[in-house]
A tleap script that builds the chain and sets N, CA, C and O, in Angstrom:
source leaprc.protein.ff14SB
mol = sequence {
  NTHR THR ILE ASN LEU SER HIE LEU GLU ARG
  GLU ILE GLN GLN ASP ILE GLY ILE TYR HIE
  LYS HIE ALA ALA GLU ASP GLY MET LYS LYS
  ARG ALA VAL HIE THR SER LYS ASP TYR ASP
  GLU PHE ARG ASN PHE VAL SER VAL SER GLN
  LEU LYS PRO THR SER GLY ARG GLU VAL SER
  SER LEU PHE SER GLY VAL SER GLY VAL VAL
  ALA LYS GLY GLY GLY GLY GLY GLY ASN SER
  VAL CYS ARG ASN ARG VAL GLY ASP ALA VAL
  LEU GLY GLY PHE ASP GLU SER VAL GLN ARG
  CARG
}
set mol.1.N position { 29.245 2.690 -11.000 }
set mol.1.CA position { 28.248 3.829 -11.320 }
set mol.1.C position { 27.912 4.556 -10.294 }
set mol.1.O position { 28.445 4.113 -9.276 }
set mol.2.N position { 27.141 5.651 -10.067 }
set mol.2.CA position { 26.441 6.104 -9.267 }
set mol.2.C position { 25.140 6.572 -9.586 }
set mol.2.O position { 24.725 6.922 -10.691 }
set mol.3.N position { 24.556 6.544 -8.527 }
set mol.3.CA position { 23.112 6.693 -9.199 }
set mol.3.C position { 22.539 8.322 -8.483 }
set mol.3.O position { 22.639 8.864 -7.382 }
set mol.4.N position { 21.930 8.665 -9.782 }
set mol.4.CA position { 21.403 10.330 -9.407 }
set mol.4.C position { 19.808 10.148 -8.567 }
set mol.4.O position { 18.778 9.821 -9.156 }
set mol.5.N position { 19.862 10.314 -7.722 }
set mol.5.CA position { 18.689 9.953 -6.483 }
set mol.5.C position { 18.056 11.175 -7.230 }
set mol.5.O position { 17.259 10.709 -8.043 }
set mol.6.N position { 18.072 12.407 -7.291 }
set mol.6.CA position { 16.849 12.766 -7.479 }
set mol.6.C position { 16.104 13.103 -8.907 }
set mol.6.O position { 15.037 13.674 -9.132 }
set mol.7.N position { 17.346 12.373 -10.010 }
set mol.7.CA position { 16.584 11.733 -11.178 }
set mol.7.C position { 15.354 10.828 -11.002 }
set mol.7.O position { 14.189 11.039 -11.341 }
set mol.8.N position { 16.074 9.442 -10.197 }
set mol.8.CA position { 15.373 8.315 -9.888 }
set mol.8.C position { 14.157 8.922 -9.250 }
set mol.8.O position { 13.115 8.506 -9.757 }
set mol.9.N position { 14.004 9.763 -8.307 }
set mol.9.CA position { 12.930 10.380 -7.847 }
set mol.9.C position { 11.746 10.980 -8.311 }
set mol.9.O position { 10.693 10.898 -7.679 }
set mol.10.N position { 11.893 11.761 -9.704 }
set mol.10.CA position { 11.231 12.475 -10.656 }
set mol.10.C position { 10.911 11.376 -11.409 }
set mol.10.O position { 9.705 11.258 -11.628 }
set mol.11.N position { 11.811 10.327 -11.986 }
set mol.11.CA position { 10.926 9.172 -12.500 }
set mol.11.C position { 10.240 8.550 -11.803 }
set mol.11.O position { 9.211 8.064 -12.274 }
set mol.12.N position { 10.504 8.400 -10.753 }
set mol.12.CA position { 9.327 7.104 -9.913 }
set mol.12.C position { 8.374 8.246 -9.430 }
set mol.12.O position { 8.012 7.403 -8.609 }
set mol.13.N position { 7.389 9.678 -9.058 }
set mol.13.CA position { 6.540 10.588 -9.051 }
set mol.13.C position { 5.902 10.364 -10.527 }
set mol.13.O position { 4.720 10.035 -10.627 }
set mol.14.N position { 6.433 10.486 -11.269 }
set mol.14.CA position { 6.175 10.582 -12.887 }
set mol.14.C position { 5.334 9.474 -12.901 }
set mol.14.O position { 4.177 9.488 -13.321 }
set mol.15.N position { 6.171 8.108 -12.245 }
set mol.15.CA position { 5.419 6.596 -13.024 }
set mol.15.C position { 4.154 6.429 -11.913 }
set mol.15.O position { 3.272 5.571 -11.949 }
set mol.16.N position { 4.309 7.375 -11.035 }
set mol.16.CA position { 3.322 7.155 -10.104 }
set mol.16.C position { 1.596 8.124 -10.814 }
set mol.16.O position { 0.411 7.890 -11.054 }
set mol.17.N position { 2.464 9.077 -10.855 }
set mol.17.CA position { 1.122 9.954 -11.554 }
set mol.17.C position { 0.742 9.337 -12.868 }
set mol.17.O position { -0.474 9.454 -13.019 }
set mol.18.N position { 1.199 8.848 -13.671 }
set mol.18.CA position { 0.606 7.882 -14.680 }
set mol.18.C position { -0.355 7.108 -14.158 }
set mol.18.O position { -1.554 7.324 -14.335 }
set mol.19.N position { 0.235 5.913 -13.308 }
set mol.19.CA position { -0.714 5.239 -12.502 }
set mol.19.C position { -1.823 5.532 -12.264 }
set mol.19.O position { -2.844 5.060 -12.763 }
set mol.20.N position { -1.678 6.649 -11.176 }
set mol.20.CA position { -2.962 7.392 -10.982 }
set mol.20.C position { -4.092 7.371 -11.961 }
set mol.20.O position { -5.064 6.626 -12.089 }
set mol.21.N position { -3.564 8.663 -12.764 }
set mol.21.CA position { -4.444 8.748 -14.133 }
set mol.21.C position { -4.808 7.667 -15.064 }
set mol.21.O position { -5.463 7.919 -16.075 }
set mol.22.N position { -4.417 6.486 -14.777 }
set mol.22.CA position { -4.754 5.506 -15.958 }
set mol.22.C position { -5.980 4.812 -15.243 }
set mol.22.O position { -6.960 4.390 -15.857 }
set mol.23.N position { -5.783 4.732 -13.629 }
set mol.23.CA position { -6.671 4.319 -12.486 }
set mol.23.C position { -7.778 4.815 -12.372 }
set mol.23.O position { -8.778 4.223 -11.966 }
set mol.24.N position { -7.686 6.387 -12.852 }
set mol.24.CA position { -8.729 7.020 -12.084 }
set mol.24.C position { -9.744 6.753 -13.384 }
set mol.24.O position { -10.945 6.497 -13.297 }
set mol.25.N position { -8.647 6.926 -15.108 }
set mol.25.CA position { -9.689 6.981 -16.230 }
set mol.25.C position { -10.585 5.698 -16.251 }
set mol.25.O position { -11.782 5.745 -16.535 }
set mol.26.N position { -9.920 4.556 -15.930 }
set mol.26.CA position { -10.145 3.476 -16.242 }
set mol.26.C position { -11.274 2.978 -14.749 }
set mol.26.O position { -11.758 1.846 -14.749 }
set mol.27.N position { -11.488 3.685 -13.906 }
set mol.27.CA position { -12.470 3.150 -13.337 }
set mol.27.C position { -13.697 4.388 -13.502 }
set mol.27.O position { -14.703 4.526 -12.806 }
set mol.28.N position { -13.418 4.894 -14.212 }
set mol.28.CA position { -14.536 6.181 -14.476 }
set mol.28.C position { -15.402 5.567 -15.968 }
set mol.28.O position { -16.575 5.511 -16.337 }
set mol.29.N position { -14.087 5.181 -16.512 }
set mol.29.CA position { -15.042 4.014 -17.884 }
set mol.29.C position { -15.672 3.339 -17.373 }
set mol.29.O position { -16.804 3.722 -17.668 }
set mol.30.N position { -15.784 2.214 -16.518 }
set mol.30.CA position { -16.077 1.383 -16.109 }
set mol.30.C position { -17.383 1.758 -15.138 }
set mol.30.O position { -18.027 0.759 -14.818 }
set mol.31.N position { -17.909 3.088 -14.588 }
set mol.31.CA position { -19.188 3.435 -14.470 }
set mol.31.C position { -19.736 3.860 -15.609 }
set mol.31.O position { -20.870 3.675 -16.051 }
set mol.32.N position { -18.630 4.573 -16.137 }
set mol.32.CA position { -19.737 5.607 -16.960 }
set mol.32.C position { -20.188 4.639 -18.207 }
set mol.32.O position { -21.239 5.028 -18.717 }
set mol.33.N position { -19.574 3.351 -18.871 }
set mol.33.CA position { -20.325 2.901 -19.472 }
set mol.33.C position { -21.672 2.070 -19.457 }
set mol.33.O position { -22.150 1.303 -20.292 }
set mol.34.N position { -22.128 2.499 -18.183 }
set mol.34.CA position { -23.121 1.563 -17.747 }
set mol.34.C position { -24.274 3.171 -17.270 }
set mol.34.O position { -25.268 3.004 -16.563 }
set mol.35.N position { -24.012 4.117 -17.628 }
set mol.35.CA position { -24.665 5.546 -17.189 }
set mol.35.C position { -24.745 6.407 -18.440 }
set mol.35.O position { -25.814 7.015 -18.405 }
set mol.36.N position { -24.175 6.650 -19.330 }
set mol.36.CA position { -24.021 7.643 -20.207 }
set mol.36.C position { -24.861 7.456 -21.350 }
set mol.36.O position { -24.807 6.474 -22.090 }
set mol.37.N position { -25.511 8.268 -21.451 }
set mol.37.CA position { -26.535 8.508 -22.507 }
set mol.37.C position { -26.027 8.070 -24.189 }
set mol.37.O position { -26.671 7.453 -25.037 }
set mol.38.N position { -24.404 8.749 -24.281 }
set mol.38.CA position { -23.921 8.423 -25.645 }
set mol.38.C position { -22.705 8.535 -25.522 }
set mol.38.O position { -22.319 8.569 -24.354 }
set mol.39.N position { -21.858 8.615 -26.386 }
set mol.39.CA position { -20.683 8.632 -26.093 }
set mol.39.C position { -19.789 10.165 -25.438 }
set mol.39.O position { -19.052 10.292 -24.461 }
set mol.40.N position { -20.258 11.152 -26.470 }
set mol.40.CA position { -19.692 12.130 -25.287 }
set mol.40.C position { -20.342 12.216 -24.436 }
set mol.40.O position { -19.383 12.119 -23.670 }
set mol.41.N position { -21.422 12.350 -23.564 }
set mol.41.CA position { -21.654 11.635 -22.066 }
set mol.41.C position { -20.491 11.230 -21.496 }
set mol.41.O position { -19.927 11.758 -20.538 }
set mol.42.N position { -20.063 10.032 -22.273 }
set mol.42.CA position { -19.086 8.837 -21.687 }
set mol.42.C position { -17.680 9.436 -21.621 }
set mol.42.O position { -17.118 9.434 -20.525 }
set mol.43.N position { -16.851 10.120 -23.043 }
set mol.43.CA position { -15.945 10.797 -22.949 }
set mol.43.C position { -15.675 12.314 -22.063 }
set mol.43.O position { -14.671 12.965 -21.772 }
set mol.44.N position { -17.249 12.473 -21.810 }
set mol.44.CA position { -16.938 13.661 -21.145 }
set mol.44.C position { -16.836 13.546 -19.340 }
set mol.44.O position { -16.528 14.374 -18.484 }
set mol.45.N position { -17.351 11.783 -19.259 }
set mol.45.CA position { -17.074 11.597 -17.569 }
set mol.45.C position { -15.473 10.641 -17.777 }
set mol.45.O position { -15.369 10.067 -16.693 }
set mol.46.N position { -14.654 10.371 -18.355 }
set mol.46.CA position { -13.559 10.188 -18.385 }
set mol.46.C position { -12.659 10.971 -18.545 }
set mol.46.O position { -11.548 10.576 -18.192 }
set mol.47.N position { -12.757 12.208 -19.062 }
set mol.47.CA position { -12.039 13.456 -19.561 }
set mol.47.C position { -12.162 14.456 -18.140 }
set mol.47.O position { -11.463 15.463 -18.033 }
set mol.48.N position { -12.863 14.156 -17.379 }
set mol.48.CA position { -12.271 14.785 -16.074 }
set mol.48.C position { -12.817 13.977 -14.500 }
set mol.48.O position { -13.314 14.413 -13.462 }
set mol.49.N position { -12.436 12.658 -14.969 }
set mol.49.CA position { -11.811 11.564 -13.870 }
set mol.49.C position { -11.251 11.931 -13.189 }
set mol.49.O position { -11.586 11.373 -12.145 }
set mol.50.N position { -10.424 12.660 -12.990 }
set mol.50.CA position { -9.182 13.155 -12.173 }
set mol.50.C position { -9.692 14.364 -11.096 }
set mol.50.O position { -9.205 14.629 -9.997 }
set mol.51.N position { -10.699 14.929 -11.702 }
set mol.51.CA position { -10.876 16.182 -10.423 }
set mol.51.C position { -11.313 15.696 -9.739 }
set mol.51.O position { -11.885 14.618 -9.903 }
set mol.52.N position { -11.184 16.464 -8.441 }
set mol.52.CA position { -11.910 15.992 -6.683 }
set mol.52.C position { -12.601 17.099 -6.899 }
set mol.52.O position { -12.386 18.132 -7.533 }
set mol.53.N position { -13.964 16.461 -5.892 }
set mol.53.CA position { -14.953 17.184 -5.908 }
set mol.53.C position { -14.670 18.081 -4.581 }
set mol.53.O position { -14.169 17.668 -3.535 }
set mol.54.N position { -15.112 19.421 -4.869 }
set mol.54.CA position { -14.833 20.323 -4.335 }
set mol.54.C position { -15.730 20.535 -2.419 }
set mol.54.O position { -16.751 19.856 -2.316 }
set mol.55.N position { -15.365 21.340 -1.186 }
set mol.55.CA position { -15.882 21.187 -0.082 }
set mol.55.C position { -17.115 22.153 -0.413 }
set mol.55.O position { -17.414 22.740 -1.452 }
set mol.56.N position { -17.646 22.113 0.689 }
set mol.56.CA position { -18.741 22.913 1.054 }
set mol.56.C position { -18.475 24.268 1.356 }
set mol.56.O position { -19.284 25.185 1.213 }
set mol.57.N position { -16.946 24.402 1.913 }
set mol.57.CA position { -16.225 25.679 2.340 }
set mol.57.C position { -15.636 26.547 0.840 }
set mol.57.O position { -15.651 27.747 0.567 }
set mol.58.N position { -15.178 25.444 0.126 }
set mol.58.CA position { -14.366 26.055 -1.126 }
set mol.58.C position { -15.963 26.642 -1.986 }
set mol.58.O position { -15.994 27.810 -2.376 }
set mol.59.N position { -17.132 25.769 -2.195 }
set mol.59.CA position { -17.907 26.594 -3.080 }
set mol.59.C position { -18.418 27.571 -2.392 }
set mol.59.O position { -18.638 28.559 -3.092 }
set mol.60.N position { -18.832 27.738 -0.749 }
set mol.60.CA position { -19.199 28.818 -0.501 }
set mol.60.C position { -18.103 30.155 -0.624 }
set mol.60.O position { -18.555 31.277 -0.852 }
set mol.61.N position { -17.164 30.006 -0.513 }
set mol.61.CA position { -15.995 30.872 -0.661 }
set mol.61.C position { -16.061 31.772 -2.185 }
set mol.61.O position { -15.865 32.975 -2.355 }
set mol.62.N position { -16.477 30.508 -3.382 }
set mol.62.CA position { -16.705 31.100 -4.669 }
set mol.62.C position { -18.221 32.378 -4.131 }
set mol.62.O position { -18.206 33.560 -4.473 }
set mol.63.N position { -18.994 31.950 -3.553 }
set mol.63.CA position { -20.299 33.049 -3.818 }
set mol.63.C position { -20.193 34.018 -2.706 }
set mol.63.O position { -21.024 34.900 -2.489 }
set mol.64.N position { -18.818 33.745 -1.818 }
set mol.64.CA position { -18.801 34.897 -0.761 }
set mol.64.C position { -18.095 36.432 -0.938 }
set mol.64.O position { -18.011 37.276 -0.047 }
set mol.65.N position { -17.539 36.577 -2.541 }
set mol.65.CA position { -16.556 37.094 -2.869 }
set mol.65.C position { -15.340 37.250 -2.837 }
set mol.65.O position { -14.825 38.287 -3.255 }
set mol.66.N position { -14.404 35.904 -2.161 }
set mol.66.CA position { -13.239 35.782 -1.860 }
set mol.66.C position { -12.608 35.420 -3.888 }
set mol.66.O position { -13.086 34.967 -4.928 }
set mol.67.N position { -11.691 35.826 -3.532 }
set mol.67.CA position { -11.013 36.065 -5.174 }
set mol.67.C position { -10.499 34.303 -5.319 }
set mol.67.O position { -10.172 33.746 -6.367 }
set mol.68.N position { -10.540 33.837 -4.278 }
set mol.68.CA position { -9.197 32.617 -4.540 }
set mol.68.C position { -9.530 31.590 -3.614 }
set mol.68.O position { -10.417 31.777 -2.782 }
set mol.69.N position { -8.788 30.333 -3.697 }
set mol.69.CA position { -9.621 29.119 -2.718 }
set mol.69.C position { -8.192 28.940 -2.427 }
set mol.69.O position { -7.453 29.181 -3.382 }
set mol.70.N position { -7.629 28.574 -1.334 }
set mol.70.CA position { -6.182 27.603 -0.724 }
set mol.70.C position { -6.460 26.452 -1.135 }
set mol.70.O position { -7.539 25.901 -1.354 }
set mol.71.N position { -5.219 26.060 -1.242 }
set mol.71.CA position { -5.176 24.950 -1.820 }
set mol.71.C position { -4.233 24.210 -0.778 }
set mol.71.O position { -3.624 24.910 0.031 }
set mol.72.N position { -4.133 23.301 -0.763 }
set mol.72.CA position { -3.272 22.128 0.228 }
set mol.72.C position { -2.255 21.600 -0.637 }
set mol.72.O position { -2.287 21.442 -1.857 }
set mol.73.N position { -1.179 21.309 0.348 }
set mol.73.CA position { 0.242 20.560 -0.550 }
set mol.73.C position { 0.066 21.327 -2.332 }
set mol.73.O position { 0.026 20.551 -3.286 }
set mol.74.N position { -0.029 22.977 -2.583 }
set mol.74.CA position { 0.416 23.278 -3.890 }
set mol.74.C position { 1.740 23.401 -4.024 }
set mol.74.O position { 1.971 23.815 -5.160 }
set mol.75.N position { 2.903 23.210 -3.292 }
set mol.75.CA position { 4.142 22.691 -4.090 }
set mol.75.C position { 4.600 23.673 -2.972 }
set mol.75.O position { 3.824 24.056 -2.097 }
set mol.76.N position { 5.737 24.010 -3.037 }
set mol.76.CA position { 6.638 25.166 -2.273 }
set mol.76.C position { 6.680 25.338 -0.864 }
set mol.76.O position { 6.753 26.495 -0.450 }
set mol.77.N position { 6.655 24.600 -0.224 }
set mol.77.CA position { 6.479 24.012 0.907 }
set mol.77.C position { 5.102 24.788 1.576 }
set mol.77.O position { 4.563 23.982 2.334 }
set mol.78.N position { 4.510 25.821 1.552 }
set mol.78.CA position { 3.007 26.502 1.627 }
set mol.78.C position { 2.316 26.128 1.266 }
set mol.78.O position { 2.454 25.089 0.620 }
set mol.79.N position { 0.967 26.781 1.455 }
set mol.79.CA position { -0.421 26.736 0.434 }
set mol.79.C position { -0.306 27.823 -0.585 }
set mol.79.O position { 0.431 28.806 -0.505 }
set mol.80.N position { -1.352 27.441 -1.812 }
set mol.80.CA position { -0.666 28.430 -2.858 }
set mol.80.C position { -2.443 28.561 -3.028 }
set mol.80.O position { -3.312 27.867 -2.500 }
set mol.81.N position { -2.560 29.587 -3.857 }
set mol.81.CA position { -4.376 30.234 -3.989 }
set mol.81.C position { -4.245 29.865 -5.616 }
set mol.81.O position { -3.484 30.159 -6.538 }
set mol.82.N position { -5.526 28.986 -5.404 }
set mol.82.CA position { -5.933 28.999 -6.894 }
set mol.82.C position { -7.018 29.694 -7.555 }
set mol.82.O position { -8.096 29.573 -6.973 }
set mol.83.N position { -7.028 30.408 -8.641 }
set mol.83.CA position { -8.237 31.769 -8.665 }
set mol.83.C position { -8.430 31.566 -9.513 }
set mol.83.O position { -7.700 31.353 -10.481 }
set mol.84.N position { -10.324 31.579 -9.301 }
set mol.84.CA position { -11.057 30.615 -10.022 }
set mol.84.C position { -11.989 31.094 -10.323 }
set mol.84.O position { -12.523 31.289 -9.231 }
set mol.85.N position { -12.928 31.624 -11.373 }
set mol.85.CA position { -14.174 32.666 -11.572 }
set mol.85.C position { -15.189 31.660 -11.161 }
set mol.85.O position { -15.004 30.457 -10.982 }
set mol.86.N position { -16.316 32.356 -11.035 }
set mol.86.CA position { -17.419 31.215 -10.559 }
set mol.86.C position { -17.804 29.995 -11.929 }
set mol.86.O position { -18.119 28.811 -11.814 }
set mol.87.N position { -17.646 30.746 -13.061 }
set mol.87.CA position { -18.026 29.833 -14.466 }
set mol.87.C position { -17.022 28.933 -14.959 }
set mol.87.O position { -17.275 28.102 -15.831 }
set mol.88.N position { -15.560 29.110 -14.279 }
set mol.88.CA position { -14.286 27.720 -14.169 }
set mol.88.C position { -14.538 27.068 -13.295 }
set mol.88.O position { -13.991 25.971 -13.408 }
set mol.89.N position { -15.208 27.183 -12.285 }
set mol.89.CA position { -15.080 26.880 -11.037 }
set mol.89.C position { -15.995 24.946 -11.514 }
set mol.89.O position { -16.934 24.658 -12.256 }
set mol.90.N position { -15.116 24.134 -10.660 }
set mol.90.CA position { -16.426 22.556 -10.885 }
set mol.90.C position { -16.739 22.724 -9.357 }
set mol.90.O position { -16.103 23.148 -8.393 }
set mol.91.N position { -18.090 22.168 -9.569 }
set mol.91.CA position { -19.235 22.243 -8.525 }
set mol.91.C position { -19.716 20.680 -8.473 }
set mol.91.O position { -20.404 19.992 -9.227 }
set mol.92.N position { -18.835 20.360 -6.865 }
set mol.92.CA position { -19.253 18.840 -7.354 }
set mol.92.C position { -18.604 17.725 -7.555 }
set mol.92.O position { -17.414 18.036 -7.525 }
set mol.93.N position { -18.703 16.632 -7.737 }
set mol.93.CA position { -17.963 15.650 -8.208 }
set mol.93.C position { -18.436 14.699 -8.801 }
set mol.93.O position { -19.274 14.097 -8.129 }
set mol.94.N position { -18.201 14.187 -10.066 }
set mol.94.CA position { -19.032 13.555 -11.394 }
set mol.94.C position { -18.962 12.256 -10.981 }
set mol.94.O position { -19.377 11.494 -11.854 }
set mol.95.N position { -18.451 11.496 -9.589 }
set mol.95.CA position { -17.924 10.320 -9.384 }
set mol.95.C position { -20.130 10.302 -8.660 }
set mol.95.O position { -21.020 9.484 -8.898 }
set mol.96.N position { -20.139 11.066 -8.158 }
set mol.96.CA position { -21.396 11.805 -7.251 }
set mol.96.C position { -22.375 11.859 -7.747 }
set mol.96.O position { -23.484 11.574 -7.296 }
set mol.97.N position { -21.947 12.405 -9.198 }
set mol.97.CA position { -23.624 12.776 -10.248 }
set mol.97.C position { -23.924 11.038 -10.847 }
set mol.97.O position { -25.096 10.711 -11.033 }
set mol.98.N position { -22.931 10.134 -11.084 }
set mol.98.CA position { -22.808 8.997 -12.145 }
set mol.98.C position { -23.639 8.043 -10.817 }
set mol.98.O position { -24.558 7.332 -11.223 }
set mol.99.N position { -23.398 8.015 -9.540 }
set mol.99.CA position { -24.161 7.233 -8.914 }
set mol.99.C position { -24.811 7.264 -8.798 }
set mol.99.O position { -25.253 6.167 -8.456 }
set mol.100.N position { -26.126 8.666 -8.877 }
set mol.100.CA position { -27.260 8.904 -8.386 }
set mol.100.C position { -27.666 8.966 -9.751 }
set mol.100.O position { -28.575 9.787 -9.875 }
set mol.101.N position { -27.309 8.355 -10.945 }
set mol.101.CA position { -28.252 8.009 -11.680 }
set mol.101.C position { -28.829 6.498 -11.772 }
set mol.101.O position { -29.767 6.240 -12.527 }
savepdb mol mol.pdb
quit
């Protein structure tokens, strides 16, 4: 039999993604259970457990009239532009807000 390496690689990448999602959610659950006021706040923390904090440069670009932020590793071999309106942007990280409580 032959092994389809590209199919195997896709499956491994999917499994790695699932593992990282589970690890991020589990870690956030362990932190949020001690800091959340109610279940809705706990659920909100867990639902955004995979979001990454934005850098100061990204935040300042939101207010400087730049229409997009350049994201590293967006696939396709180059940089990709993520379009965000100010209201849709995530400012800061939830890990940081949980640690401050």
